[in-house]
VEXZA-9801 format. One record per residue (C-alpha): residue number from 1; x, y, z. Coordinates in Angstrom, 1 decimal. Layout:
# VEXZA-9801
{rec NUM,{X,Y,Z}}
...
END
This chain:
# VEXZA-9801
{rec 1,{21.7,4.7,15.5}}
{rec 2,{21.4,8.0,13.9}}
{rec 3,{20.8,9.1,10.2}}
{rec 4,{24.4,10.7,10.3}}
{rec 5,{25.9,7.1,10.9}}
{rec 6,{24.1,5.8,7.8}}
{rec 7,{26.2,7.9,5.4}}
{rec 8,{23.8,10.6,4.3}}
{rec 9,{25.0,14.0,3.5}}
{rec 10,{24.8,17.1,5.7}}
{rec 11,{22.1,18.7,3.5}}
{rec 12,{19.8,15.6,3.7}}
{rec 13,{20.4,15.5,7.4}}
{rec 14,{19.4,19.2,7.7}}
{rec 15,{16.2,18.5,5.7}}
{rec 16,{15.3,15.6,7.9}}
{rec 17,{15.9,17.8,11.0}}
{rec 18,{13.5,20.5,9.5}}
{rec 19,{10.9,17.7,8.9}}
{rec 20,{11.1,16.7,12.7}}
{rec 21,{12.6,13.4,11.7}}
{rec 22,{15.5,12.6,14.1}}
{rec 23,{16.0,9.0,14.2}}
{rec 24,{15.8,6.2,11.6}}
{rec 25,{13.2,3.4,11.9}}
{rec 26,{14.5,-0.2,11.8}}
{rec 27,{13.9,-0.6,8.1}}
{rec 28,{15.7,2.5,7.4}}
{rec 29,{18.7,1.7,9.6}}
{rec 30,{19.1,-1.7,7.8}}
{rec 31,{18.1,-0.6,4.1}}
{rec 32,{19.8,2.8,3.8}}
{rec 33,{23.5,1.5,4.0}}
{rec 34,{22.7,-1.4,1.6}}
{rec 35,{21.1,0.8,-1.0}}
{rec 36,{24.1,3.2,-0.8}}
{rec 37,{26.4,0.3,-1.3}}
{rec 38,{24.6,-0.6,-4.6}}
{rec 39,{23.2,-3.9,-3.3}}
{rec 40,{19.9,-5.3,-4.7}}
{rec 41,{17.4,-5.5,-1.8}}
{rec 42,{14.3,-7.1,-0.7}}
{rec 43,{12.9,-5.4,2.2}}
{rec 44,{9.8,-6.6,4.2}}
{rec 45,{8.4,-4.4,6.9}}
{rec 46,{5.1,-3.5,8.4}}
{rec 47,{3.1,-0.6,6.9}}
{rec 48,{3.8,2.8,8.4}}
{rec 49,{7.4,2.1,9.2}}
{rec 50,{9.0,4.5,6.8}}
{rec 51,{9.8,2.2,3.8}}
{rec 52,{9.6,5.2,1.3}}
{rec 53,{12.3,7.0,3.1}}
{rec 54,{14.3,3.7,3.3}}
{rec 55,{14.7,3.6,-0.5}}
{rec 56,{14.2,7.3,-1.3}}
{rec 57,{16.9,8.8,0.9}}
{rec 58,{19.7,6.8,-0.4}}
{rec 59,{18.6,7.1,-4.0}}
{rec 60,{18.7,11.0,-3.7}}
{rec 61,{22.0,10.6,-2.0}}
{rec 62,{23.4,8.6,-4.9}}
{rec 63,{22.1,10.9,-7.5}}
{rec 64,{23.7,13.9,-5.7}}
{rec 65,{27.0,12.2,-5.4}}
{rec 66,{26.9,11.4,-9.1}}
{rec 67,{26.2,14.9,-9.9}}
{rec 68,{29.2,16.1,-7.8}}
{rec 69,{31.4,13.7,-9.5}}
{rec 70,{30.2,14.9,-13.1}}
{rec 71,{30.8,18.4,-12.0}}
{rec 72,{34.4,17.5,-11.0}}
{rec 73,{35.1,15.8,-14.3}}
{rec 74,{33.6,18.7,-16.4}}
{rec 75,{35.5,21.2,-14.4}}
{rec 76,{38.8,19.2,-15.2}}
{rec 77,{37.7,19.5,-19.0}}
{rec 78,{37.5,15.8,-19.5}}
{rec 79,{35.4,15.1,-22.4}}
{rec 80,{32.5,12.9,-21.2}}
{rec 81,{29.6,11.6,-23.4}}
{rec 82,{26.3,13.4,-22.7}}
{rec 83,{23.0,11.8,-23.6}}
{rec 84,{19.5,13.1,-23.3}}
{rec 85,{18.6,9.5,-22.6}}
{rec 86,{20.2,9.9,-19.2}}
{rec 87,{17.4,12.2,-18.0}}
{rec 88,{15.9,9.5,-15.7}}
{rec 89,{18.3,8.3,-13.0}}
{rec 90,{15.8,6.3,-10.9}}
{rec 91,{12.5,4.7,-11.5}}
{rec 92,{9.9,3.9,-8.7}}
{rec 93,{7.0,1.7,-9.7}}
{rec 94,{3.7,1.4,-7.6}}
{rec 95,{0.6,-0.6,-8.2}}
{rec 96,{-1.9,2.2,-7.7}}
{rec 97,{-2.3,6.0,-8.5}}
{rec 98,{-2.7,6.9,-4.7}}
{rec 99,{0.5,5.1,-3.9}}
{rec 100,{2.3,6.8,-6.6}}
{rec 101,{1.1,10.1,-5.4}}
{rec 102,{2.0,9.3,-1.9}}
{rec 103,{5.5,8.3,-2.9}}
{rec 104,{6.1,11.4,-5.0}}
{rec 105,{5.1,13.7,-2.1}}
{rec 106,{7.4,11.9,0.3}}
{rec 107,{10.3,12.0,-2.1}}
{rec 108,{9.5,15.7,-2.8}}
{rec 109,{9.7,16.5,0.9}}
{rec 110,{13.3,15.1,1.1}}
{rec 111,{14.2,16.7,-2.2}}
{rec 112,{17.6,18.4,-2.6}}
{rec 113,{17.0,20.4,-5.9}}
{rec 114,{16.4,17.3,-7.9}}
{rec 115,{13.5,17.0,-10.5}}
{rec 116,{11.0,14.4,-9.5}}
{rec 117,{8.1,13.7,-11.8}}
{rec 118,{4.9,11.5,-11.1}}
{rec 119,{3.1,9.9,-13.8}}
{rec 120,{-0.2,7.8,-13.6}}
{rec 121,{-3.5,7.1,-15.3}}
{rec 122,{-6.7,9.1,-15.0}}
{rec 123,{-4.9,12.5,-15.5}}
{rec 124,{-3.8,14.5,-18.4}}
{rec 125,{-1.1,12.8,-20.5}}
{rec 126,{-0.2,16.3,-22.0}}
{rec 127,{0.5,17.8,-18.7}}
{rec 128,{2.8,14.9,-17.7}}
{rec 129,{4.5,15.1,-21.0}}
{rec 130,{5.3,18.7,-20.3}}
{rec 131,{6.9,17.8,-17.0}}
{rec 132,{9.0,15.1,-18.7}}
{rec 133,{10.1,17.3,-21.6}}
{rec 134,{13.0,18.8,-19.7}}
{rec 135,{14.1,15.5,-18.2}}
{rec 136,{13.7,14.0,-14.8}}
{rec 137,{16.0,12.6,-12.0}}
{rec 138,{13.4,10.5,-10.4}}
{rec 139,{10.2,9.2,-12.0}}
{rec 140,{7.4,7.6,-9.9}}
{rec 141,{4.8,5.9,-12.1}}
{rec 142,{2.3,3.2,-12.4}}
{rec 143,{3.3,0.6,-15.0}}
{rec 144,{0.4,1.4,-17.5}}
{rec 145,{1.0,5.0,-17.9}}
{rec 146,{4.8,4.7,-17.9}}
{rec 147,{4.4,2.5,-20.9}}
{rec 148,{2.2,5.0,-22.6}}
{rec 149,{5.1,7.5,-22.1}}
{rec 150,{7.7,5.1,-23.4}}
{rec 151,{5.7,4.3,-26.6}}
{rec 152,{5.6,7.7,-27.7}}
{rec 153,{9.1,8.4,-26.7}}
{rec 154,{8.5,10.9,-23.8}}
{rec 155,{10.9,9.1,-21.6}}
{rec 156,{14.0,6.8,-21.8}}
{rec 157,{15.1,4.4,-19.2}}
{rec 158,{18.3,2.9,-20.7}}
{rec 159,{20.4,4.9,-18.4}}
{rec 160,{18.3,4.6,-15.2}}
{rec 161,{20.6,3.3,-12.5}}
{rec 162,{18.0,2.3,-9.9}}
{rec 163,{14.6,0.5,-10.1}}
{rec 164,{12.2,0.3,-7.2}}
{rec 165,{9.2,-1.8,-7.0}}
{rec 166,{7.0,-0.4,-4.1}}
{rec 167,{4.6,-2.9,-2.7}}
{rec 168,{6.4,-5.4,-4.9}}
{rec 169,{4.2,-8.4,-4.1}}
{rec 170,{1.1,-6.6,-5.3}}
{rec 171,{3.1,-5.4,-8.5}}
{rec 172,{3.7,-9.1,-9.4}}
{rec 173,{0.2,-10.2,-8.3}}
{rec 174,{-2.1,-7.8,-10.1}}
{rec 175,{-1.5,-8.9,-13.6}}
{rec 176,{1.4,-6.3,-13.8}}
{rec 177,{4.1,-8.9,-14.9}}
{rec 178,{3.7,-8.4,-18.7}}
{rec 179,{4.1,-4.6,-18.3}}
{rec 180,{6.8,-5.1,-15.8}}
{rec 181,{8.7,-7.3,-18.4}}
{rec 182,{8.2,-4.7,-21.0}}
{rec 183,{9.6,-2.1,-18.8}}
{rec 184,{12.6,-4.2,-17.7}}
{rec 185,{13.6,-4.7,-21.3}}
{rec 186,{14.1,-1.0,-21.7}}
{rec 187,{16.4,-0.8,-18.7}}
{rec 188,{20.1,-1.6,-18.1}}
{rec 189,{21.0,-5.1,-16.8}}
{rec 190,{23.5,-3.4,-14.6}}
{rec 191,{20.8,-1.5,-12.7}}
{rec 192,{20.2,-1.8,-8.9}}
{rec 193,{16.8,-3.2,-8.1}}
{rec 194,{14.9,-2.7,-4.8}}
{rec 195,{11.8,-4.7,-3.7}}
{rec 196,{9.8,-3.1,-0.7}}
{rec 197,{6.6,-4.4,0.7}}
{rec 198,{4.8,-5.4,3.9}}
{rec 199,{4.1,-8.9,2.7}}
{rec 200,{6.0,-11.4,0.5}}
{rec 201,{4.5,-14.8,-0.4}}
{rec 202,{6.8,-17.7,-1.2}}
{rec 203,{5.9,-17.5,-4.9}}
{rec 204,{6.5,-13.8,-5.1}}
{rec 205,{9.9,-14.3,-3.3}}
{rec 206,{10.8,-16.9,-6.0}}
{rec 207,{10.1,-14.6,-8.7}}
{rec 208,{11.9,-11.7,-7.1}}
{rec 209,{15.2,-13.9,-6.9}}
{rec 210,{14.9,-14.4,-10.6}}
{rec 211,{14.9,-10.7,-11.2}}
{rec 212,{17.5,-9.6,-8.7}}
{rec 213,{21.2,-10.1,-8.6}}
{rec 214,{22.4,-11.7,-5.3}}
{rec 215,{19.8,-9.8,-3.2}}
{rec 216,{20.1,-8.9,0.4}}
{rec 217,{17.1,-9.5,2.5}}
{rec 218,{15.9,-7.1,5.1}}
{rec 219,{13.0,-8.4,7.2}}
{rec 220,{11.7,-6.3,10.1}}
{rec 221,{9.5,-8.1,12.7}}
{rec 222,{7.8,-11.3,11.7}}
{rec 223,{7.0,-11.9,8.0}}
{rec 224,{3.4,-10.9,6.9}}
{rec 225,{2.8,-9.5,10.5}}
{rec 226,{0.6,-6.6,11.6}}
{rec 227,{1.5,-3.6,13.8}}
{rec 228,{1.4,-4.3,17.5}}
{rec 229,{-0.4,-1.1,18.2}}
{rec 230,{-3.5,-2.2,16.0}}
{rec 231,{-6.2,-3.8,18.1}}
{rec 232,{-8.1,-6.4,16.1}}
{rec 233,{-11.6,-7.8,16.5}}
{rec 234,{-13.9,-9.9,14.4}}
{rec 235,{-17.7,-9.4,14.8}}
{rec 236,{-19.7,-12.3,13.2}}
{rec 237,{-22.9,-11.0,11.8}}
{rec 238,{-25.4,-12.2,8.9}}
{rec 239,{-24.5,-10.7,5.5}}
{rec 240,{-28.0,-8.8,5.4}}
{rec 241,{-27.3,-6.9,8.7}}
{rec 242,{-23.6,-5.8,8.0}}
{rec 243,{-24.6,-2.2,6.9}}
{rec 244,{-26.8,-1.9,10.0}}
{rec 245,{-24.1,-2.9,12.2}}
{rec 246,{-21.6,-0.7,10.7}}
{rec 247,{-23.9,2.3,11.1}}
{rec 248,{-24.4,1.2,14.8}}
{rec 249,{-20.7,1.0,15.5}}
{rec 250,{-20.0,4.4,13.8}}
{rec 251,{-22.9,6.2,15.6}}
{rec 252,{-22.7,4.4,19.1}}
{rec 253,{-19.0,4.7,19.4}}
{rec 254,{-18.8,8.2,17.8}}
{rec 255,{-16.2,7.3,15.2}}
{rec 256,{-15.3,10.6,13.5}}
{rec 257,{-13.0,9.0,10.8}}
{rec 258,{-13.3,5.6,9.6}}
{rec 259,{-11.8,3.7,6.6}}
{rec 260,{-14.1,0.9,5.3}}
{rec 261,{-12.9,-1.7,2.8}}
{rec 262,{-15.2,-3.7,0.5}}
{rec 263,{-14.3,-6.3,-2.2}}
{rec 264,{-16.2,-4.7,-5.2}}
{rec 265,{-16.7,-1.2,-6.7}}
{rec 266,{-20.4,-1.6,-6.7}}
{rec 267,{-20.5,-2.5,-2.9}}
{rec 268,{-18.3,0.7,-2.1}}
{rec 269,{-20.7,2.9,-4.0}}
{rec 270,{-23.9,1.5,-2.6}}
{rec 271,{-22.7,1.3,0.9}}
{rec 272,{-21.7,5.0,0.8}}
{rec 273,{-25.2,5.7,-0.4}}
{rec 274,{-26.8,3.6,2.4}}
{rec 275,{-24.6,5.3,5.1}}
{rec 276,{-25.7,8.7,3.9}}
{rec 277,{-29.3,7.7,4.4}}
{rec 278,{-28.4,6.7,7.9}}
{rec 279,{-27.2,10.2,8.5}}
{rec 280,{-23.4,9.4,8.2}}
{rec 281,{-21.4,11.5,5.7}}
{rec 282,{-19.7,9.1,3.5}}
{rec 283,{-17.7,8.9,0.2}}
{rec 284,{-16.5,6.0,-2.0}}
{rec 285,{-13.2,5.6,-3.7}}
{rec 286,{-12.6,2.8,-6.4}}
{rec 287,{-11.2,2.1,-9.8}}
{rec 288,{-14.3,3.4,-11.7}}
{rec 289,{-13.9,6.9,-10.3}}
{rec 290,{-11.9,9.5,-12.0}}
{rec 291,{-8.6,10.6,-10.5}}
{rec 292,{-10.2,14.0,-9.6}}
{rec 293,{-13.1,12.3,-7.9}}
{rec 294,{-10.9,9.9,-5.9}}
{rec 295,{-8.6,12.7,-4.8}}
{rec 296,{-11.6,14.9,-3.7}}
{rec 297,{-13.1,12.0,-1.7}}
{rec 298,{-9.7,11.5,-0.1}}
{rec 299,{-9.3,15.1,0.7}}
{rec 300,{-12.7,15.4,2.2}}
{rec 301,{-12.0,12.5,4.4}}
{rec 302,{-8.7,13.9,5.7}}
{rec 303,{-10.2,17.2,6.4}}
{rec 304,{-13.2,15.7,8.3}}
{rec 305,{-15.9,16.6,5.9}}
{rec 306,{-16.5,13.0,5.2}}
{rec 307,{-16.7,10.7,8.3}}
{rec 308,{-16.5,7.3,6.3}}
{rec 309,{-14.6,6.6,3.3}}
{rec 310,{-15.6,3.5,1.6}}
{rec 311,{-12.7,1.9,-0.4}}
{rec 312,{-11.9,-1.2,-2.5}}
{rec 313,{-8.3,-2.6,-2.3}}
{rec 314,{-7.2,-0.1,-4.8}}
{rec 315,{-6.7,2.1,-1.7}}
{rec 316,{-5.2,-0.4,0.6}}
{rec 317,{-1.7,0.3,-0.5}}
{rec 318,{-1.8,4.0,-1.2}}
{rec 319,{-3.4,5.9,1.5}}
{rec 320,{-1.3,7.7,4.1}}
{rec 321,{-3.7,9.2,6.7}}
{rec 322,{-2.1,10.6,9.8}}
{rec 323,{-3.6,9.2,13.0}}
{rec 324,{-6.5,7.2,11.3}}
{rec 325,{-8.1,5.6,14.3}}
{rec 326,{-10.4,3.0,12.7}}
{rec 327,{-10.3,0.6,9.7}}
{rec 328,{-13.3,-1.7,9.0}}
{rec 329,{-13.2,-4.8,6.8}}
{rec 330,{-16.8,-4.7,5.7}}
{rec 331,{-16.0,-7.6,3.6}}
{rec 332,{-13.0,-9.9,4.2}}
{rec 333,{-10.6,-9.9,1.2}}
{rec 334,{-10.1,-12.7,-1.2}}
{rec 335,{-6.3,-12.6,-0.6}}
{rec 336,{-5.2,-12.8,3.0}}
{rec 337,{-2.2,-10.6,2.3}}
{rec 338,{-4.6,-7.8,1.6}}
{rec 339,{-5.8,-8.0,5.2}}
{rec 340,{-2.2,-6.9,6.3}}
{rec 341,{-2.3,-3.9,4.1}}
{rec 342,{-5.8,-2.9,4.8}}
{rec 343,{-5.3,-2.6,8.5}}
{rec 344,{-1.9,-1.3,7.9}}
{rec 345,{-3.8,2.2,7.1}}
{rec 346,{-4.2,2.5,10.9}}
{rec 347,{-1.6,2.2,13.8}}
{rec 348,{1.0,4.0,11.7}}
{rec 349,{4.2,5.9,13.0}}
{rec 350,{3.7,4.9,16.6}}
{rec 351,{0.0,5.7,16.8}}
{rec 352,{-2.6,3.2,18.3}}
{rec 353,{-5.4,2.0,15.9}}
{rec 354,{-8.4,-0.3,15.7}}
{rec 355,{-9.2,-2.8,13.0}}
{rec 356,{-12.7,-4.2,13.0}}
{rec 357,{-13.9,-7.1,10.6}}
{rec 358,{-17.5,-7.8,10.0}}
{rec 359,{-17.8,-11.6,9.1}}
{rec 360,{-20.7,-13.5,7.9}}
{rec 361,{-20.6,-17.2,8.0}}
{rec 362,{-19.8,-17.7,4.3}}
{rec 363,{-16.5,-15.8,4.9}}
{rec 364,{-15.2,-18.2,7.5}}
{rec 365,{-12.7,-19.7,4.9}}
{rec 366,{-11.4,-16.3,4.5}}
{rec 367,{-10.7,-15.7,8.0}}
{rec 368,{-9.1,-19.1,8.2}}
{rec 369,{-6.6,-18.0,5.5}}
{rec 370,{-5.9,-14.7,7.3}}
{rec 371,{-5.3,-16.5,10.6}}
{rec 372,{-2.9,-19.0,8.8}}
{rec 373,{-1.0,-16.1,7.2}}
{rec 374,{-0.6,-14.3,10.6}}
{rec 375,{-0.1,-17.5,12.5}}
{rec 376,{-2.5,-16.3,15.2}}
{rec 377,{-6.3,-16.5,16.1}}
{rec 378,{-8.1,-13.2,15.8}}
{rec 379,{-10.4,-12.4,18.7}}
{rec 380,{-14.1,-12.7,17.9}}
{rec 381,{-17.0,-11.1,19.8}}
{rec 382,{-20.8,-11.6,19.2}}
{rec 383,{-22.6,-8.1,19.7}}
{rec 384,{-25.9,-8.2,21.5}}
{rec 385,{-28.7,-7.9,19.0}}
{rec 386,{-26.5,-8.7,16.0}}
{rec 387,{-25.8,-12.4,16.7}}
{rec 388,{-25.6,-14.4,13.3}}
{rec 389,{-28.4,-16.9,12.6}}
{rec 390,{-27.9,-20.0,10.5}}
{rec 391,{-31.3,-19.9,8.9}}
{rec 392,{-30.7,-16.9,6.7}}
{rec 393,{-27.4,-18.3,5.4}}
{rec 394,{-28.8,-21.7,4.6}}
{rec 395,{-31.8,-20.2,2.9}}
{rec 396,{-29.4,-19.0,0.1}}
{rec 397,{-28.2,-22.6,-0.6}}
{rec 398,{-29.8,-24.6,-3.6}}
{rec 399,{-32.9,-26.6,-2.5}}
{rec 400,{-31.0,-29.9,-3.0}}
{rec 401,{-28.4,-29.0,-0.6}}
{rec 402,{-30.1,-26.8,1.7}}
{rec 403,{-30.6,-29.4,4.4}}
{rec 404,{-26.8,-30.3,4.5}}
{rec 405,{-25.9,-26.6,4.4}}
{rec 406,{-28.1,-26.0,7.3}}
{rec 407,{-26.4,-28.7,9.4}}
{rec 408,{-22.9,-27.4,8.4}}
{rec 409,{-23.7,-23.8,9.2}}
{rec 410,{-25.2,-24.6,12.4}}
{rec 411,{-22.2,-26.7,13.3}}
{rec 412,{-19.9,-23.7,12.4}}
{rec 413,{-22.1,-21.3,14.4}}
{rec 414,{-21.9,-23.6,17.4}}
{rec 415,{-18.1,-23.5,17.1}}
{rec 416,{-18.1,-19.7,16.9}}
{rec 417,{-20.3,-19.5,20.0}}
{rec 418,{-18.0,-21.7,22.0}}
{rec 419,{-15.1,-19.7,20.8}}
{rec 420,{-16.7,-16.6,21.9}}
{rec 421,{-17.3,-18.0,25.4}}
{rec 422,{-13.9,-19.1,25.8}}
{rec 423,{-12.4,-15.6,24.8}}
END
């Protein structure tokens, strides 16, 4: 199937040709015609498969078609109402600043003379106000900053025809629902709504069906699956030796670019400092950083000035780094779905990638949840010199339960050892 067969205009096809994009991905082939038809869509596809173009290209096409129709009507001197509130024609909501910037850059690359504005926190409100003052065809935003602009009257959504929730499951699982409800109340009930993500839990799907009108589902590959080109490996290791093992992997395997995920902001900052002491140039990126600091760390990482970028899950859904070879889960995520998004930063657009997880015995339950979600066992390997020991883990248990904890942990480690032998 070609882009031409999907119903896109000649100008958009020429733009894609200049960008070197010649064939649509599966999610684009299925979603673009549905969006052009005005259907509500729930689309699930692996990260790096072109979901932004899957909703962005048909939205741009629909706005261009509407402008052409308006021009014809005005040329025929038919009196049509004009409203300044019609400035926003499509709204794209994202959970993080990084993802908002990424979507904005993608849509801008496909642009056909439309005005596209991005608004998110951590940057100047006045600069964004200036960009919005003359209207906008498409607005890409995080919910909190969008509400700031709505409350002061910088933007109106009552005539917006399309709403996109990018990484929709995260939007509804990060406490965004109250903000989302406030935004929805300011939009037309006749709007088209599009949900795009790599993962959808049963609960999130139930919520989605309440917000959408007779939605059509597009599911590419298995639900909540990871890219086939990503090699995954779990290294069991004691918690106290994780940093040592990470430095060893980066140095001994000569990794020049590795994205490392932690669960907390404090760990991301401290790990970056410790890696620097090991002679590895590293930077951290998390929610406590200013937008300028986050962008600098990301730019330095992309350019090669920084070898290891230490990130919390704020970055799991917003980083698009070409040919990123390695992702490390320094700590396994609390939510199994986040594992899919984390390792989705590598193995994108047909490139191979490697995803390593450093797991201490206390994290076994988190690995179990990930394997249940993926419906597969992840391979494990004990690295010589870094084999986990149960004494250290049991020593952290309260005295009254220390004996039972030792027995449990010893049993778990014996199971891991047998699994490693079988593999």
